[in-house]
Structures are given as C-alpha cells and as structure tokens.
N, C-alpha and C positions, 0 to 999 in steps of 0.2 A: 528589495529590503524585506526582511522577515519581520512579522509582527509576533514577537514572543514575549508574553506577559508572565508574571509569576504564576498565575493560574495555569497557563499553557505549559510551563516547565514541569509543574506538578503532574498535570494530566498526561504528559508524554512518557512518564515512567511506566513502561509496559513490560512486565516480567516475561510474558510469552514471547513477544517480539525480540526482547533481549536474548532469551534462550535460543531462539532460532538464528540470531545474528543479524537481524534486520536493522539497517542503518537509515535513518531519515536524514538526508543531506541538505534539504531545503524545504521550507514551509512558509507560506504567506497566506493571506486571506482568500486567495483564489487558486492556489496551486501548491503542489508538494511533489518532491522527488525523493526516491530512496533506492536502496539496493540490498540484495541478498546474495551472499557467497554460495555458490552451488557446491554442496558437500555430498559425499557418498551417503551420509546418513539421511539426506533429504530426497533420495531417489527410490525408485521401485525396482523390481527384479530385472527390468530391462535397462537399468542405469539411467532412466529418465526421471527428471524432477517430478514429484507427486503433485496432484491437483491441490492438496492441502497446503503445500508450500507456496504455490502460486496464489491461492486465495488469501493466505496469511500476509504475503507481501502487498497484494492489492488492497486489502483491508487496512493495513498499517499506513500506506501512503494516503489512501482516501480519508482515513480518520485524522491524519496529521493536517490535511488541508481543511477539513471541517473544523477542527479544534484550533486552528491558527489564529482565530479571532479572540481566543481566551475562554470561549464557552466550552462546556464539557458535553460531548456527544457520545452516544453508544450506537453500535451497528444495529440497524433495523432490518435491512433486507439487502440481498446482493444477487447479481447475475454475472457470470463470466462465460465467455465463449473462447475455447481453446483452438489454436491454429497450428502451432509448431511445438515440437518437443524441445526440452532443454536438457542437455547432458552435462556431466561434470566438467568436460573439456571447455564448456562455455564460460567457466569461471564465475561470472556474476550474472544475475538477472536484475534488470533495472525497472523500477516502477515509477509511473508518472500519474498524477491525479489532477483533475481540473474541476473546480466547483461549477456546476451548471445552474444550481438554484440554492439560494440561502433564504429560507423563510423564518418565521418567528419560532417554529418548533422543529423543523426538519431542514436537512442539508442534503442535496443530491449531488453526487460526485461521479464523474466519468473517470475510469481508470484504464491504463494501458501498460502492459509489461512487454519489455523488449530485451533482445540480446544486445551486446556491445556494438554490433554492426548495424543496429537499427531495425533488425527484423522484428516485426510484431509477433509476439508469442501468444498473447491473449488480450482481450479487452472486455469491458463491461461497465456496470453501473452499481454503485453502492448508495444506500440511503441511510442517513444517520438521524437519530432522534436526540434533541437537546434535553438534558436532564438538569 
C-alpha cells in the first residue's frame, strides 16, 4: 500500500524526470520502483545508455522512497557502481530503491537498476536531506 499524501503528490512533480520519461510505478515509506525507456537520445556514441541517465533513474526512485512519507527531501550525496551496459534493444531500465535509514533530518536509500531479465546493471546508495 502506497503512502501518498497531498504533500507527496506535489513534491513528486519533477520536470527533469518527466522530461527524461522516468515513471515511478510504486512508492511507500520503505520502498520505491520505477522505470525509464531506453531511447537513442539517452545513449553515447557506442549506443549504450549514459551514466547520467542511470544516475537520474536511481535518484528518482531513491527520492520517491524518501519522500513517500510526505516529507520533502533533496539529494545530498550519491554513489553508483556500474556493472553492465544498457543498449536501446533492452527497451526499459528498471529502478528499485529501499530505505536503509530514516532519521530526523536524513534518509539513506539503497538503489539498484536492472534489465527486464533481472540482470543488475548498477547499484549504490543515495542520501537525502529533509527540508
């Protein structure tokens, strides 16, 4: 069951994520999921998805998990480790986020991006500061 308050709906209006086509498909106080369609515009000269696109999806799902309580958080710090490339033929990249710690001022979220077959593309950690 998602915890979606009026404050949450407002804070989830993200022009940058919308521009990229990032969809948040589920969010609750401990977890979030989302996806990004892999488009040629998001790839490099080798037709692999760029690190910026990976980071944007990871930040979007991590932020959705942090903000699912209705509080407003901004990204404070992040770290991603890349394992496998994503090509346009993969169609979608899926993001998963799990809250590891929710304090009075910060929220730490583990993120993982995968292909449709479950292959882990990258993983890492994001920290968010409550404002």
